[in-house]
SEVEX-39438 format. One record per residue (C-alpha): residue number from 0; residue in three letters; x, y, z. Coordinates in Angstrom, 3 decimals. Layout:
! SEVEX-39438
- NUM,Ala,X,Y,Z $
...
! end
This chain:
! SEVEX-39438
- 0,Unk,0.287,0.338,0.057 $
- 1,Unk,1.305,3.299,-0.424 $
- 2,Unk,-0.258,7.064,0.280 $
- 3,Unk,0.289,9.729,-1.798 $
- 4,Unk,-1.458,14.025,-1.379 $
- 5,Unk,-3.608,14.779,-3.392 $
- 6,Unk,-3.599,18.798,-4.035 $
- 7,Unk,-6.748,19.946,-5.381 $
- 8,Unk,-6.239,23.460,-7.278 $
- 9,Unk,-9.535,24.964,-7.761 $
- 10,Unk,-11.786,24.448,-5.173 $
- 11,Unk,-12.806,28.625,-4.398 $
- 12,Unk,-9.832,29.961,-4.256 $
- 13,Unk,-8.816,28.002,-1.457 $
- 14,Unk,-6.443,25.200,-2.120 $
- 15,Unk,-7.049,22.059,-0.250 $
- 16,Unk,-4.748,18.711,0.128 $
- 17,Unk,-6.519,15.002,0.923 $
- 18,Unk,-4.579,12.413,1.409 $
- 19,Unk,-5.176,9.009,-0.031 $
- 20,Unk,-4.256,5.853,0.677 $
- 21,Unk,-3.318,2.903,-2.854 $
- 22,Unk,-3.677,-0.548,-3.443 $
- 23,Unk,-2.054,-2.463,-6.625 $
- 24,Unk,-4.254,-1.909,-9.616 $
- 25,Unk,-5.721,2.112,-8.044 $
- 26,Unk,-6.208,3.824,-11.144 $
- 27,Unk,-6.977,7.439,-11.084 $
- 28,Unk,-10.882,7.610,-12.268 $
- 29,Unk,-10.920,5.836,-8.828 $
- 30,Unk,-8.969,8.115,-6.476 $
- 31,Unk,-10.763,11.011,-8.459 $
- 32,Unk,-14.312,9.430,-6.957 $
- 33,Unk,-13.066,8.982,-3.728 $
- 34,Unk,-12.648,11.891,-3.566 $
- 35,Unk,-15.417,12.615,-5.202 $
- 36,Unk,-13.697,15.129,-7.436 $
- 37,Unk,-16.039,15.141,-10.819 $
- 38,Unk,-14.589,16.990,-13.386 $
- 39,Unk,-10.927,16.900,-12.041 $
- 40,Unk,-8.231,15.036,-13.288 $
- 41,Unk,-4.656,14.046,-12.084 $
- 42,Unk,-1.812,16.252,-13.087 $
- 43,Unk,1.215,13.852,-13.558 $
- 44,Unk,4.342,15.549,-11.720 $
- 45,Unk,6.846,16.204,-15.004 $
- 46,Unk,3.694,17.987,-16.455 $
- 47,Unk,0.571,16.094,-18.851 $
- 48,Unk,-2.531,14.685,-17.181 $
- 49,Unk,-3.088,11.291,-16.511 $
- 50,Unk,-6.045,9.077,-18.335 $
- 51,Unk,-8.778,7.934,-16.086 $
- 52,Unk,-7.498,4.564,-16.536 $
- 53,Unk,-3.923,5.289,-15.998 $
- 54,Unk,-3.074,2.742,-12.815 $
- 55,Unk,-1.706,5.831,-10.406 $
- 56,Unk,-0.238,3.113,-7.866 $
- 57,Unk,2.730,1.946,-10.535 $
- 58,Unk,3.340,5.413,-11.386 $
- 59,Unk,3.671,7.266,-7.934 $
- 60,Unk,6.181,6.943,-5.170 $
- 61,Unk,5.139,6.483,-1.678 $
- 62,Unk,4.218,9.607,-0.146 $
- 63,Unk,4.409,11.680,-3.613 $
- 64,Unk,1.976,14.202,-4.137 $
- 65,Unk,-0.283,15.060,-7.134 $
- 66,Unk,-2.164,17.905,-8.353 $
- 67,Unk,-5.760,17.726,-9.280 $
- 68,Unk,-7.453,20.545,-11.479 $
- 69,Unk,-10.366,20.779,-12.825 $
- 70,Unk,-10.677,18.801,-16.615 $
- 71,Unk,-11.131,21.364,-19.685 $
- 72,Unk,-12.686,19.603,-22.460 $
- 73,Unk,-14.485,21.113,-25.436 $
- 74,Unk,-16.154,19.497,-27.124 $
- 75,Unk,-15.852,19.328,-30.867 $
- 76,Unk,-11.758,21.400,-30.358 $
! end
């Protein structure tokens, strides 16, 4: 098991931090659902975003911090 901290941007002008425990096979969508973050995506530390089906457990180190930001999705773009 790993633990990470998710910093949530765009929550009313303040930044909120949530600790999350990861089990092997935990995906981005699992974390977002657990934190009730509809319309958000998890950002990679090196830049870019994780896909909703990306295995976060394998991609991060224990005690790592990730950011959750509102997803900028434009239909037809």
